C-alpha positions in Angstrom: 32.8 -97.4 78.1 29.9 -97.1 75.6 27.9 -95.1 78.2 30.8 -92.8 78.8 31.3 -92.1 75.1 27.5 -91.5 74.7 27.5 -89.0 77.6 30.6 -87.3 76.2 28.9 -86.9 72.8 25.8 -85.5 74.4 27.9 -83.0 76.3 29.8 -82.1 73.2 26.6 -81.5 71.2 25.3 -79.3 74.1 28.4 -77.2 74.1 28.4 -76.7 70.4 24.8 -75.7 70.4 25.6 -73.2 73.2 28.5 -71.8 71.2 26.3 -71.4 68.1 23.7 -69.5 70.2 26.4 -67.3 71.6 27.7 -66.5 68.1 24.3 -65.6 66.8 23.7 -63.3 69.8 27.1 -61.7 69.3 26.3 -61.1 65.6 23.0 -59.4 66.5 24.8 -57.2 69.0 27.5 -56.3 66.5 25.0 -55.6 63.7 22.9 -53.4 66.0 26.0 -51.6 67.3 27.6 -50.8 63.9 25.2 -48.0 62.8 25.4 -46.4 66.2 29.2 -46.4 66.0 29.2 -45.0 62.5 26.9 -42.2 63.5 29.1 -41.4 66.5 32.1 -41.0 64.2 
């Protein structure tokens, strides 16, 4: 049971780390896209 919980915690940490990386990447894309969109309008 302890091994299962430990593995679940590792998996959770990996998923959260991936989510944070995705959010940072999305923020970069949004930031880069905004000036282009404003110029297009």
